[in-house]
Structure formats: C-alpha cells, structure tokens
LOKETOR-345084 format. One line per 4 residues: number of its first residue (from 1); their letters; for each residue x, y, z of N, C-alpha, C, O. Coordinates in Angstrom, 1 decimal. Each point is the difference from the previous one (the first is absolute). Layout:
N
NUM) A) X Y Z X Y Z X Y Z X Y Z  ...;
***
This chain:
229
1) MGMI) 121.2 -117.7 55.4 0.7 0.5 1.3 0.1 -2.0 0.4 -0.8 -0.9 -0.2  2.1 1.0 0.9 0.2 -1.8 0.4 -0.5 0.2 1.5 -0.3 1.0 0.7  0.5 -2.2 -0.4 -0.7 -0.5 1.6 0.3 0.8 0.6 -0.7 0.6 0.8  2.1 -0.3 -0.9 0.8 0.9 1.7 -0.3 1.6 -0.3 0.1 0.8 0.9;
5) GMQW) -0.5 -0.4 -2.2 -0.2 1.2 -0.3 -1.5 0.2 1.0 -0.1 1.1 0.6  -0.7 -2.0 -0.6 -1.3 0.1 -0.3 -0.2 -0.2 1.6 -1.0 0.5 0.4  2.0 -1.2 0.5 0.1 -0.1 1.4 0.4 1.1 0.5 -0.4 0.1 1.1  1.3 1.2 -1.9 0.2 1.1 0.7 -1.0 0.8 -0.2 -0.2 0.7 1.0;
9) VIFI) -0.2 -0.7 -1.8 -1.6 1.0 -0.2 -0.8 -0.5 1.1 -0.8 0.8 0.5  0.7 -1.9 0.0 -1.1 -0.7 1.4 0.9 0.5 1.1 -0.3 0.5 1.0  1.2 -0.7 -1.3 0.5 0.5 1.4 0.1 1.8 0.6 -0.2 0.5 1.1  0.4 0.0 -2.4 -0.3 1.8 0.0 -1.6 0.3 -0.2 -0.4 1.1 0.5;
13) GIAV) -0.5 -1.9 -1.0 -1.4 0.3 0.3 -0.2 -0.4 1.4 -0.5 0.8 0.8  0.7 -2.1 -0.3 0.2 0.1 1.6 0.3 0.5 1.1 -0.3 -0.2 1.2  1.5 1.3 -1.8 0.8 0.7 0.7 -1.2 1.5 0.7 -0.5 0.4 1.0  0.5 0.1 -2.9 -1.0 0.9 0.1 -1.3 -0.3 0.7 -0.2 0.7 0.9;
17) ISWL) -0.6 -1.3 -1.1 -1.3 -0.6 0.8 0.5 -0.4 1.7 -0.9 0.1 0.9  2.0 -0.5 -0.6 0.2 -0.2 1.3 0.1 1.9 0.7 -0.6 0.5 0.9  1.5 0.1 -1.6 0.1 1.6 0.4 -1.7 0.5 0.2 -0.6 0.5 0.9  0.1 -0.8 -2.1 -1.0 0.6 0.0 -1.3 -0.3 1.5 -0.6 0.9 0.6;
21) VQMN) 0.7 -2.2 -0.4 -0.6 -0.6 1.4 0.3 0.3 0.7 -0.8 0.3 0.8  1.7 -0.2 -0.6 1.5 0.9 1.3 -1.1 1.3 0.2 -1.0 0.0 0.7  1.4 1.2 -1.7 -0.6 0.9 0.2 -1.5 0.1 0.2 -0.5 0.7 1.0  -0.1 -1.2 -1.7 -1.5 -0.2 0.3 -0.1 -0.5 1.4 -0.8 0.8 0.5;
25) LQNK) 1.3 -1.7 0.3 -0.2 -0.3 1.4 0.5 1.6 0.8 -0.6 0.3 1.0  1.6 0.3 -1.4 0.6 1.2 0.6 -1.4 1.0 0.1 -0.5 0.4 1.1  0.1 -0.1 -2.3 -1.0 0.7 -0.3 -1.3 -0.3 0.6 -0.7 1.0 0.3  0.4 -2.2 -0.2 -0.9 -0.6 1.0 0.1 0.3 1.4 -0.9 0.7 0.6;
29) FKKY) 1.9 -1.1 0.0 0.7 0.5 1.0 -0.5 1.1 0.5 -0.7 0.0 1.0  1.1 1.2 -1.6 0.1 1.7 0.3 -1.6 0.0 0.3 -0.4 0.5 1.0  -0.6 -1.2 -2.1 -0.9 0.5 0.0 -1.0 -0.7 0.8 -1.2 0.4 0.1  1.4 -1.2 0.5 -1.0 -0.4 0.7 0.6 -0.2 1.5 -0.6 -0.4 1.0;
33) SKIA) 1.9 0.9 -1.0 0.7 0.3 1.8 -1.0 1.5 0.3 0.3 0.5 1.0  -1.0 -0.1 -1.6 -0.5 1.4 0.1 -1.4 0.0 0.2 -0.6 1.1 0.2  -0.1 -2.6 -0.2 -1.4 0.1 0.5 0.0 -1.2 1.2 0.4 -1.2 0.1  -1.1 2.2 0.9 0.0 -1.0 1.2 -1.1 -0.8 0.0 -0.9 0.1 -0.7;
37) VGNG) 1.2 -1.2 1.7 -1.0 -0.9 0.2 -0.8 0.5 1.6 0.7 0.4 1.0  -2.4 -0.4 -1.0 -0.4 1.0 0.8 -0.1 -0.3 1.5 -0.6 0.9 0.7  1.0 -2.0 0.0 0.4 -0.1 0.8 1.5 0.5 1.0 0.1 0.0 1.3  1.0 0.6 -2.5 0.8 0.3 0.5 1.4 -1.2 0.4 1.0 0.2 0.7;
41) MTGR) -1.4 -1.1 -1.3 1.0 -1.0 0.6 1.2 -0.3 -1.0 0.0 -0.4 -1.1  0.9 0.6 1.9 1.4 0.0 -0.7 0.3 -1.6 -0.4 -0.7 -1.0 0.2  1.8 1.1 -1.0 0.5 -1.5 -0.8 0.2 -0.8 1.3 -0.6 -1.0 0.0  1.2 1.3 1.0 0.5 -1.1 0.9 -1.6 0.0 0.7 -0.2 -1.2 0.2;
45) DVAL) -0.7 1.7 0.3 -1.5 -0.4 0.5 -0.7 -0.5 -0.6 -0.8 -0.6 0.6  0.8 0.7 -1.9 -0.4 -1.1 -1.0 0.7 -1.7 -0.2 -0.4 -1.1 -0.2  1.5 1.7 0.4 0.8 -1.5 0.1 -0.4 -0.7 1.1 -0.6 -1.1 -0.2  0.7 1.5 1.4 -0.3 -0.7 1.3 -1.2 -0.3 0.0 -0.2 -1.0 0.7;
49) KMLH) -1.0 1.5 -1.2 -1.4 -0.3 0.1 -0.3 -1.1 -1.1 -1.0 -0.8 0.2  1.8 0.6 -1.3 0.2 -0.9 -1.0 0.4 -1.1 0.8 -0.9 -0.9 0.2  2.0 0.8 0.3 0.2 -1.1 0.8 -0.7 -0.2 1.3 -0.4 -1.1 0.0  0.2 1.7 0.8 -1.2 -0.5 0.8 -1.4 -0.6 -0.5 -0.7 -0.8 0.6;
53) DNGI) 0.4 1.5 -1.6 -1.2 -0.3 -0.6 0.3 -1.4 -0.2 -1.0 -0.7 0.2  2.0 0.0 -0.6 0.1 -1.3 -0.6 0.9 -1.0 0.8 0.8 -0.9 -0.2  -1.4 1.6 1.6 0.6 -0.9 1.1 1.6 -0.1 0.2 0.3 -0.9 0.9  0.9 1.5 -1.6 1.4 0.3 -0.3 0.1 0.9 1.5 -0.5 1.1 0.0;
57) YDVT) 1.1 -1.5 0.8 0.6 0.7 1.0 1.6 -0.2 0.4 0.5 0.5 1.1  0.4 -1.1 -2.0 1.1 -0.5 0.1 0.8 0.7 -1.3 1.1 -0.4 -0.3  -1.5 1.3 -0.2 1.0 0.9 -0.5 0.1 1.2 0.1 -0.9 0.4 0.7  1.9 0.6 -1.1 0.3 1.0 0.4 0.0 1.1 -1.2 0.8 0.0 -1.0;
61) VTHT) -1.7 1.1 1.3 0.0 1.1 -1.2 1.1 1.0 0.7 0.1 0.6 1.1  0.9 -0.5 -2.4 0.7 1.3 0.0 0.7 0.6 -0.9 -0.3 -0.4 -1.1  1.1 1.4 1.2 0.2 0.8 -1.2 1.5 0.0 -0.3 0.9 -0.2 0.8  -1.0 0.5 -2.4 1.7 -0.5 -0.7 -0.1 1.3 -0.8 -1.0 0.6 -0.4;
65) PGHL) 2.2 -0.5 0.5 0.8 1.3 -1.0 -0.7 -0.1 -1.4 -0.8 -0.9 -0.2  0.9 1.7 -0.7 -0.1 0.3 -1.5 -1.3 0.0 -0.2 -0.8 0.1 0.9  0.4 -0.1 -2.4 -1.4 0.5 -0.7 -0.5 -1.2 -0.5 0.9 -0.6 -0.4  -1.8 0.0 0.3 -0.4 -1.5 -0.1 0.7 -1.0 0.0 0.3 -0.8 -0.8;
69) TDHY) 0.1 1.0 2.2 0.9 -1.2 0.6 -0.9 -0.8 0.7 0.6 -1.0 0.6  -1.8 1.0 -0.5 -0.8 -1.0 0.6 -0.3 -1.5 -0.1 -0.8 -0.3 -0.9  1.2 -0.4 1.6 0.0 -1.4 0.0 -0.7 -0.8 1.3 -0.5 0.6 0.9  0.6 -1.9 -1.1 -0.3 -1.1 1.2 1.2 -0.6 -0.1 0.4 -0.3 -1.2;
73) NPAN) 0.4 0.1 2.4 0.8 -0.9 0.1 -0.2 -1.6 0.7 0.6 -0.4 1.1  -1.2 -0.1 -1.8 -0.3 -1.6 0.5 1.1 -0.4 1.2 -0.5 -0.6 1.0  1.7 0.8 -0.9 0.9 -0.6 0.9 0.2 0.9 1.5 0.5 -0.3 1.1  -0.8 0.9 -1.3 -0.4 0.8 1.3 -1.7 0.9 0.4 -0.3 1.0 0.6;
77) KTVN) -0.5 -2.0 -1.4 -0.8 1.0 0.1 -0.5 1.0 0.4 -0.9 0.0 0.9  1.4 1.2 -1.6 0.1 1.1 0.0 -1.1 0.6 -1.6 -0.2 -0.6 -1.1  -0.5 2.1 1.6 -1.0 0.4 -1.1 1.2 1.0 -0.2 0.4 0.6 1.0  0.1 -0.3 -2.0 1.3 1.4 -0.1 -0.8 0.9 -0.9 -0.3 -0.3 -1.2;
81) LSES) -0.1 1.5 1.8 -0.6 0.8 -1.2 0.8 1.4 0.1 0.5 0.4 1.1  -0.3 0.3 -2.2 0.8 0.9 -0.3 -0.3 1.6 1.0 -1.0 0.1 0.5  1.8 0.7 -0.4 -1.0 0.9 0.9 -0.8 0.9 -0.4 -0.6 0.7 0.8  0.5 -0.6 -2.7 -1.1 0.8 -0.4 -1.5 -0.7 0.1 -1.0 0.6 -0.3;
85) VYNS) 1.1 -2.2 0.9 -1.0 -0.9 0.2 -0.3 0.0 1.4 -1.2 0.1 0.4  2.4 -0.2 0.5 -0.4 -0.6 1.2 -1.1 1.5 0.5 -1.2 0.0 0.1  2.0 0.9 0.0 -0.7 1.2 0.8 -0.9 0.9 -0.9 -0.3 1.2 0.3  -0.3 -1.9 -1.6 -0.8 0.9 -0.8 -1.5 -0.7 0.2 -0.2 -1.2 -0.2;
89) SSVM) -0.9 2.4 0.5 -1.3 -0.8 -0.3 -0.7 -0.1 -1.3 -1.3 -0.2 -0.1  1.9 0.3 -0.7 -0.4 0.1 -1.7 -0.5 -1.5 -0.4 0.3 -1.0 0.6  -1.3 1.1 -1.7 -0.4 -1.1 -0.7 1.1 -0.6 -0.2 0.1 -1.1 0.5  1.3 1.6 -1.3 1.0 -1.1 -0.6 0.7 -0.7 1.4 0.3 -1.2 0.2;
93) AAAV) -0.1 2.3 0.7 0.5 -1.0 1.3 -0.5 -1.0 0.7 0.8 -0.9 0.5  -2.5 0.7 -0.6 -0.9 -1.0 0.5 0.1 -0.9 -1.1 -0.5 -1.0 0.5  0.9 0.7 -1.9 -0.2 -0.8 -0.5 1.5 -0.9 -0.3 0.2 -1.2 -0.3  0.5 2.4 0.6 1.2 -0.7 0.2 0.6 -0.8 1.2 0.9 -0.8 0.1;
97) AAHE) -1.4 1.2 0.6 0.2 -0.6 1.7 -1.0 -1.8 -0.3 0.3 -1.2 -0.1  -1.5 2.0 0.1 -0.9 -1.3 -0.4 0.4 -1.1 -1.1 -0.7 -1.1 -0.1  1.8 1.4 -0.6 0.2 -0.9 -1.0 1.5 -0.9 0.4 0.4 -1.1 -0.4  0.3 2.4 1.5 1.2 -1.2 0.3 -0.7 -1.2 1.5 0.3 -1.1 0.3;
101) CGHA) -1.2 2.0 0.1 -0.8 -0.8 0.9 -0.2 -1.4 -0.5 0.4 -1.0 0.5  -1.3 1.1 -1.9 -0.4 -1.1 -0.6 0.8 -1.2 -0.1 -0.5 -1.1 -0.1  2.0 1.7 0.0 0.9 -0.9 -0.1 0.3 -1.3 1.4 0.2 -1.2 0.2  -0.5 2.6 0.8 0.3 -0.9 1.5 -1.5 -0.9 0.2 0.0 -0.8 0.9;
105) VQHA) -1.1 0.9 -1.6 -0.9 -0.7 -0.1 -0.1 -1.5 -0.6 -0.5 -1.1 0.4  1.4 1.6 -1.6 0.5 -1.2 -1.1 0.7 -1.2 1.1 -0.1 -1.2 0.1  0.8 2.0 0.4 1.3 -0.6 0.8 -0.6 -0.9 1.3 0.4 -1.1 0.3  -1.4 1.7 0.3 -0.6 -0.7 1.0 -1.1 -0.9 -0.7 -0.4 -0.9 0.7;
109) RAYA) 0.0 0.9 -1.4 -0.9 -1.0 -1.0 0.9 -0.9 -0.8 -0.7 -0.8 -0.6  1.9 0.6 0.4 0.9 -0.6 -0.7 -0.8 0.0 -1.5 -0.8 -0.8 -0.5  1.2 2.0 0.1 -0.7 0.0 -1.5 1.1 -0.7 -0.5 1.1 0.2 0.6  -1.2 -1.1 -1.8 0.8 -0.8 -0.7 0.9 0.7 -0.9 1.0 -0.6 -0.3;
113) PLTL) -1.3 1.8 -0.2 1.0 0.4 -1.2 0.9 0.8 1.5 1.2 0.0 -0.1  -1.7 0.5 1.0 1.2 0.8 0.9 1.0 -0.8 0.1 1.2 0.2 -0.3  -1.8 -1.3 0.9 0.6 -1.1 0.8 1.4 -0.6 -1.3 1.2 -0.4 0.1  -1.8 0.6 -0.9 1.0 -0.6 -1.2 1.3 0.9 -0.4 1.2 -0.3 -0.2;
117) RSKL) -2.0 1.8 0.3 0.8 1.1 -0.5 0.9 0.0 1.2 1.2 0.0 -0.4  -1.2 0.0 2.0 0.6 -0.3 1.1 1.6 -0.9 -0.4 1.2 0.3 -0.1  -1.9 -1.7 -0.1 0.9 -0.9 -0.5 1.0 0.4 -1.1 1.2 -0.2 0.2  -1.7 0.6 -1.1 0.9 0.6 -1.2 0.9 1.2 0.6 1.1 0.1 -0.5;
121) VPVV) -1.3 0.8 1.5 0.9 1.0 0.1 1.5 -0.4 0.3 0.9 0.7 -0.4  -0.7 -2.0 1.5 1.5 -0.3 -0.5 0.7 -0.7 -1.1 1.1 -0.5 0.1  -1.9 0.3 -1.2 0.5 -0.5 -0.8 0.0 1.1 -1.1 0.9 0.0 -0.8  -1.5 0.6 0.6 0.3 1.6 -0.7 0.8 1.1 0.7 0.3 0.9 -0.8;
125) SFAS) 0.0 -0.9 2.0 1.1 0.2 0.7 1.3 0.0 -0.7 0.9 0.9 -0.1  -0.9 -2.8 -0.3 1.4 -0.1 0.4 -0.1 -0.2 -2.3 1.0 0.3 -0.6  -2.0 -0.6 0.1 0.3 0.5 -1.5 -0.2 1.5 -0.5 0.1 0.5 -1.1  -0.3 -0.2 1.8 0.5 2.1 0.3 1.3 -0.1 -0.2 0.6 0.6 -0.9;
129) QWMS) 0.0 -1.2 1.7 1.6 0.7 0.4 1.0 -0.6 -1.0 1.2 0.2 0.1  -2.0 -1.2 -1.4 1.1 -0.9 -0.4 -0.4 0.2 -1.7 0.9 -0.1 -0.8  -2.3 0.5 0.2 -0.8 -0.3 -0.8 0.9 1.0 -1.2 0.3 -0.4 -1.1  -0.1 1.5 1.7 1.0 1.1 -1.2 0.8 -0.4 -0.4 0.4 0.2 -1.1;
133) WLLL) 0.5 -1.1 2.3 1.7 -0.4 -0.3 -0.3 -1.2 -1.6 0.6 -0.2 -1.0  -1.7 -0.2 1.5 0.3 -1.6 -0.6 -0.8 0.3 -1.3 0.2 -0.7 -1.0  -0.9 1.5 1.0 -0.9 0.8 -1.4 0.8 0.5 -1.2 -0.2 -0.2 -1.2  1.3 1.1 1.8 1.4 0.7 -0.3 0.9 -0.9 -0.3 0.4 0.2 -1.1;
137) AGIL) 0.0 -1.0 1.6 1.1 -1.3 -0.2 -0.7 -0.9 -1.0 0.8 -0.6 -0.8  -2.1 0.5 0.7 -0.7 -1.5 -0.5 0.2 0.8 -1.7 0.3 -0.5 -1.1  -0.8 2.1 1.5 0.1 0.4 -2.0 1.8 -0.1 -0.4 0.5 -0.9 -0.7  0.1 1.8 1.4 1.4 0.0 -0.2 1.0 -1.4 -0.1 1.1 0.1 -0.5;
141) LLNS) -1.4 -1.1 1.0 0.0 -1.4 -0.7 -1.0 -0.7 -0.6 -0.1 -1.0 0.8  -0.6 0.9 -1.7 -1.3 0.0 0.1 0.1 -1.4 -0.7 -0.9 -0.8 0.3  1.9 0.4 -1.3 -0.1 -1.0 -1.0 1.5 -0.5 0.7 -0.2 -1.1 -0.5  0.9 1.0 1.0 0.9 -0.6 1.0 -0.9 -0.9 1.1 -0.3 -1.2 0.0;
145) FPQL) 0.1 2.2 1.0 -0.9 -0.2 1.5 -1.5 0.0 -0.5 -0.3 1.2 0.2  -0.7 -1.7 -0.6 -1.2 0.6 -0.2 -0.7 -0.5 1.3 -1.2 0.0 0.3  2.2 -0.4 0.5 -1.0 -0.7 1.5 -0.5 1.3 1.1 -1.0 0.1 0.6  2.1 0.6 -0.7 0.1 1.0 0.7 -1.3 1.1 -0.3 -0.5 0.5 0.9;
149) LLAG) 0.2 -0.3 -2.2 -0.9 0.5 -0.5 -1.4 -0.1 0.8 -0.8 0.8 0.5  1.0 -2.7 -0.7 -1.4 -0.7 0.3 0.0 -0.1 1.1 -1.1 -0.5 0.3  2.0 0.8 1.0 -0.1 0.5 1.5 -0.8 1.3 0.3 -0.8 0.3 0.8  1.4 0.4 -1.8 -0.1 1.4 0.4 -1.9 0.1 -0.3 -0.8 0.6 0.6;
153) IILF) 0.6 -1.2 -1.6 -1.5 -0.3 -0.6 -0.8 -0.4 0.9 -1.2 0.3 -0.1  1.6 -1.2 1.3 -0.9 -0.8 0.5 -0.1 0.6 1.5 -0.9 -0.3 0.8  2.2 1.1 -0.7 -0.1 1.2 1.6 -1.0 0.8 -0.7 -0.9 0.4 0.7  0.7 0.1 -2.4 -0.8 1.4 0.2 -1.3 -0.4 0.1 -0.9 0.7 0.6;
157) ATTT) 0.6 -2.0 -1.2 -1.0 -0.6 -0.3 -1.1 -0.3 1.5 -1.3 0.2 0.0  2.1 -0.6 1.1 -0.9 0.5 1.6 0.2 1.6 0.2 -0.6 0.3 1.0  1.2 0.6 -1.6 -0.5 1.1 0.5 -1.2 0.5 -0.8 -0.7 1.0 0.5  0.5 -1.6 -1.5 -1.3 0.4 -1.2 -0.8 -0.5 0.5 -1.0 0.7 0.2;
161) LFSF) 0.8 -2.0 0.4 -0.7 -1.2 1.0 -0.4 0.8 1.2 -1.1 -0.1 0.5  1.9 0.8 0.0 -0.6 1.0 1.6 -0.6 0.9 -0.5 -1.0 0.1 0.7  1.0 0.8 -1.7 -0.6 1.4 -0.7 -0.9 -1.0 -0.4 0.5 0.8 -0.9  -1.3 -1.5 0.5 -1.3 -0.7 -0.4 -0.4 -0.6 1.2 -1.1 -0.6 -0.1;
165) VTLP) 1.5 0.5 0.9 -0.4 -0.5 0.9 -0.9 1.0 1.1 -1.1 -0.2 0.5  2.0 1.2 -0.4 -0.2 1.5 0.6 -1.1 0.2 -0.5 -0.8 0.7 0.7  0.4 -0.9 -1.8 -1.4 0.8 -0.6 -1.0 -0.5 0.7 -0.8 0.9 0.5  0.6 -2.1 -0.4 -1.5 -0.3 1.2 0.0 0.3 1.3 -1.0 0.2 0.6;
169) VEIN) 2.4 0.0 -0.1 0.1 0.6 1.4 -0.2 1.0 0.1 -0.6 0.3 1.0  0.9 0.7 -2.1 -0.4 1.6 0.2 -1.5 0.3 0.0 -0.7 0.5 0.9  0.1 -1.1 -2.4 -1.3 0.1 -0.1 -1.0 -0.5 1.2 -1.0 0.7 0.3  1.4 -1.7 0.3 -0.8 -0.5 1.0 0.0 0.5 1.3 -0.8 -0.4 0.8;
173) ASQR) 1.9 1.5 -0.6 0.1 0.9 0.9 -0.7 1.2 0.0 -0.3 0.6 1.0  -0.1 -0.1 -2.7 -0.6 1.1 0.2 -1.4 -0.2 -0.2 -0.9 0.8 -0.2  0.8 -2.1 0.1 -1.5 -0.3 0.0 -0.7 -0.1 1.1 -1.1 0.6 0.2  1.8 -1.5 0.7 -0.1 0.2 1.6 -0.2 1.4 0.9 -0.8 0.2 0.9;
177) ALVW) 1.8 0.5 -1.4 0.2 1.4 0.4 -1.9 0.6 -0.3 -0.7 0.2 0.9  0.4 -0.2 -2.3 -0.7 1.0 -0.9 -1.5 -0.6 1.0 -1.0 0.7 0.3  1.1 -1.9 -0.1 -1.3 -0.5 0.5 0.1 0.2 1.6 -1.1 -0.2 0.5  1.9 0.5 0.5 -0.1 0.1 1.0 -0.2 1.6 0.3 -0.7 0.4 0.8;
181) LNNA) 1.6 0.2 -1.6 -0.6 1.7 0.1 -1.2 0.3 -0.6 -0.3 1.2 -0.2  -0.6 -2.0 -0.2 -1.0 0.5 -0.2 -0.9 -0.5 0.8 -0.9 0.7 0.3  0.9 -2.0 0.0 -0.8 -0.7 1.5 0.3 0.6 1.6 -0.7 -0.1 0.9  1.7 0.6 -1.0 0.1 0.8 1.0 -0.1 1.8 0.2 0.4 0.7 0.9;
185) GITN) -0.9 -0.7 -1.8 -0.1 1.6 -0.1 1.0 1.0 -0.3 -0.2 1.2 -0.2  1.3 -1.8 0.3 1.1 0.8 -0.2 0.4 1.0 -1.5 0.8 1.0 0.0  -1.4 -1.6 -0.9 -0.5 0.6 -1.6 -1.5 0.0 0.0 -0.7 -0.6 0.8  0.2 1.6 -1.8 -1.3 0.1 -0.2 -0.2 0.1 -1.6 0.9 -0.1 -0.8;
189) SYNH) -2.3 0.4 0.6 -0.3 0.3 -1.6 0.6 0.9 -0.2 -0.2 0.2 -1.2  0.8 0.6 1.6 1.2 1.3 -0.6 0.7 -0.3 -0.2 0.4 0.1 -1.1  0.5 -0.9 2.0 1.6 0.0 -0.4 0.0 -1.6 -0.3 1.1 -0.4 -0.3  -2.0 -0.4 0.4 0.8 -1.3 -0.4 0.6 -0.4 -1.2 0.9 -0.8 -0.3;
193) AAAE) -1.7 1.6 -0.1 0.8 0.0 -1.5 1.6 0.3 -0.4 0.7 -0.4 -0.9  -0.7 1.1 1.9 1.9 0.9 0.1 0.5 -1.1 -0.2 0.6 -0.5 -0.9  -1.0 0.0 2.4 0.7 -1.6 0.8 0.6 -0.8 -0.6 1.1 -0.4 0.2  -2.7 -0.3 -1.3 0.5 -1.1 -1.2 0.5 0.7 -1.0 0.3 -0.7 -0.9;
197) DALR) -0.2 1.8 0.7 0.7 0.7 -1.3 1.7 -0.2 0.4 0.9 -0.6 -0.7  -0.8 1.1 1.8 1.5 0.1 0.4 0.4 -1.6 0.2 1.2 -0.2 -0.3  -1.7 -0.5 0.7 0.7 -1.8 0.1 0.0 -0.4 -1.2 0.8 -0.8 -0.5  -2.1 1.4 -0.2 0.5 -1.1 -1.8 1.5 0.8 -0.2 1.0 -0.7 0.0;
201) SAAY) -0.9 2.2 0.0 1.3 0.4 -0.8 1.0 -0.7 0.7 0.7 -0.4 -0.8  -0.3 0.1 1.9 0.7 -0.3 0.6 0.6 -1.8 -0.5 1.1 -0.6 0.0  -2.7 0.2 -0.3 0.4 -1.6 -0.2 0.5 -0.1 -1.5 0.7 -0.9 -0.3  -1.1 1.9 -0.6 0.8 0.3 -1.4 1.3 0.0 0.5 0.6 -0.8 -0.7;
205) TYVV) 0.1 1.3 1.6 1.4 0.2 -0.1 1.0 -1.7 0.0 1.2 -0.1 -0.4  -2.2 -0.9 0.9 0.1 -1.5 0.2 0.1 -0.4 -1.0 1.0 -0.6 -0.4  -2.1 0.7 -0.4 -0.5 -0.6 -1.7 1.2 0.5 -0.6 0.7 -0.8 -0.7  -0.3 2.1 0.8 1.2 0.7 -1.1 1.1 -0.9 0.3 0.8 -0.3 -1.0;
209) AALG) -0.5 -0.2 2.4 1.4 -0.1 0.6 -0.1 -1.4 -0.6 0.9 -0.4 -0.7  -2.1 -0.4 0.8 0.1 -1.6 -0.3 0.2 -0.3 -1.2 0.5 -1.1 -0.2  -1.0 2.1 -1.1 0.0 -0.2 -1.3 1.3 0.3 -0.6 0.6 -0.6 -0.9  -0.1 1.8 1.7 1.4 0.3 -0.3 0.9 -1.1 0.1 0.6 -0.4 -1.0;
213) SLAT) -0.6 -0.5 2.4 0.7 -0.8 0.4 -0.1 -1.4 -1.2 1.0 -0.5 -0.5  -2.0 0.3 0.2 -0.3 -1.4 -0.8 0.6 0.9 -1.5 1.2 -0.4 0.0  -1.4 1.2 -0.8 0.7 0.2 -1.2 1.6 0.4 0.4 0.8 -0.3 -0.9  -0.4 0.7 1.9 1.5 -0.5 0.2 0.4 -1.3 -0.3 0.9 -0.4 -0.7;
217) LIYY) -2.1 -0.5 1.8 0.9 -1.6 0.0 -0.3 -0.6 -1.7 0.7 -1.0 -0.4  -1.8 1.7 -0.4 0.1 -0.6 -0.8 1.3 0.2 -1.3 0.6 -0.7 -0.8  -0.6 2.0 1.1 1.6 0.6 -0.9 0.8 -0.7 0.4 0.5 -0.5 -1.0  0.0 -0.1 2.4 1.3 -0.8 0.1 -0.4 -1.4 -0.5 0.9 -0.5 -0.6;
221) VMIF) -1.8 0.0 0.6 -0.6 -1.4 -0.4 0.4 -0.1 -1.3 0.6 -1.0 -0.4  -0.9 2.1 -0.6 0.3 0.1 -1.0 1.1 0.1 -0.8 0.2 -0.7 -0.9  0.8 1.7 1.5 1.4 -0.5 0.1 0.6 -1.1 0.4 1.2 -0.2 -0.3  -2.0 -0.6 1.0 0.9 -1.5 0.7 -0.6 -1.2 -1.3 0.6 -1.1 -0.3;
225) MGRR) -1.9 1.6 -0.3 -0.4 -1.1 -1.1 0.8 0.4 -1.4 0.4 -0.7 -0.8  -0.3 2.0 0.8 0.6 0.5 -1.6 1.5 -0.4 0.2 0.6 -0.2 -1.0  -0.1 0.2 1.8 2.1 -0.2 0.2 0.3 -1.0 -1.3 1.2 -0.2 -0.3  -2.1 -0.3 -0.4 1.0 -1.1 -0.8 -0.2 0.5 -1.5 0.5 -0.6 -0.9;
229) E) -1.6 2.1 0.8 -0.2 0.0 -0.7 0.8 1.2 -1.2 -0.4 0.1 -1.1;
***
C-alpha cells in the first residue's frame, strides 16, 4: 500500500472514530439527562452560581437554539446554553453549564491558551474562506504553480494549530467545572462520576477533530513534497 493509500485508510479510520465518539456523546447526554441533581438547580441556576462564586458579574447567561450548541462567547461575555441545558435540572445540564462557565473563568483570569485561541480566531476565519480554493487549485496546478498548494497548506496549518490550542482550553474548562461542582455541592458522591464521564466524552470530540486536522495537513504536505516524483 502506498503512502497516499495509507492516508486514505487513516482518514476513514478517523471518520469512523469521530462518528463513534459523537454517538457516544449523544448516548451519554440522553443517559445523564435523566439523572437529577439533588438540589433541583437548572443549568441556568448552576451557571449563575458558578460565575458569582468566581466573582464574575459581567457575564450574561442566556439560551440558544439547537442541541449541544452550548458555548461561551468572549466577545460579548455571554454563556449561551441550549434549551435542553438551560431549563434542565439534570447532572448533564449542570456539567455542561459549569463547563461553559469554566471558559468565562478562563477569560476573567486571562488563561493563556484561551487568549491565544481568541487571537487566532480572525486568522482562522480568513484561512477558512480561502484554503479550500487554494488547496484545490494547488493540486490541479501542482507541477506548474506549486506555490498555490503551499499557500493553502500554510492556511490549513493555522486551522490545525487552532484545533490543538483548543484542547487545553476545553480540558481546563472541564477541570474547573468538575472541581467547582464538587466543592459547591452541586454534585455528590452518587452523581459526580456521571458529570465527569459526560465532560470526558465531550473532550474526546475535540481530540478526534485535532487528530483529523493533523492527518489532513500531513496528507497535503505529502502531496506537495512528492510533486516531482
């Protein structure tokens, strides 16, 4: 099997793993959404308490449409919770809400990886608009104008870097969430493991995405390096 063939095997493998990880996350969401927190606090309540416990009062907690669309927006300082998290008093809702507030705490504490990721956002936005066209044109004109492919690779590398910078940001947010959930008494010895398992499953999606991006980057680099063979 040639190197290009091996790359396709890797791509297919990562695609299958990504699908399995997403299905696992969906199953965990359904499972832990049925386990209630003992105090009846909703995702919104949990988010507000975690923010206030960390001395953060300038962040708004709101709801956003969709499923698993929860996110923290540093631009307008909002914790956006999906409807199934915002109004739910489940362990899953508490874990997700606390995780997103973990990003707000990172922002307030100037957590270095989050700062770096924020600075990369406009670069990645620009790269995402042009890299597909440059990569396609670069492959078509590989022997006559290889600089196009090189430009596309450089832009794609910024998105790969973004994926890997995202990993410590997400893992750290989950760590902050789990410590606070335990210390604040939101979770207990009966349901804390469920919150931990839920956030670990979510983290796997970012790991797979980063590895998939790296594999794709290597694939394009191999095409560029082998253009004269």
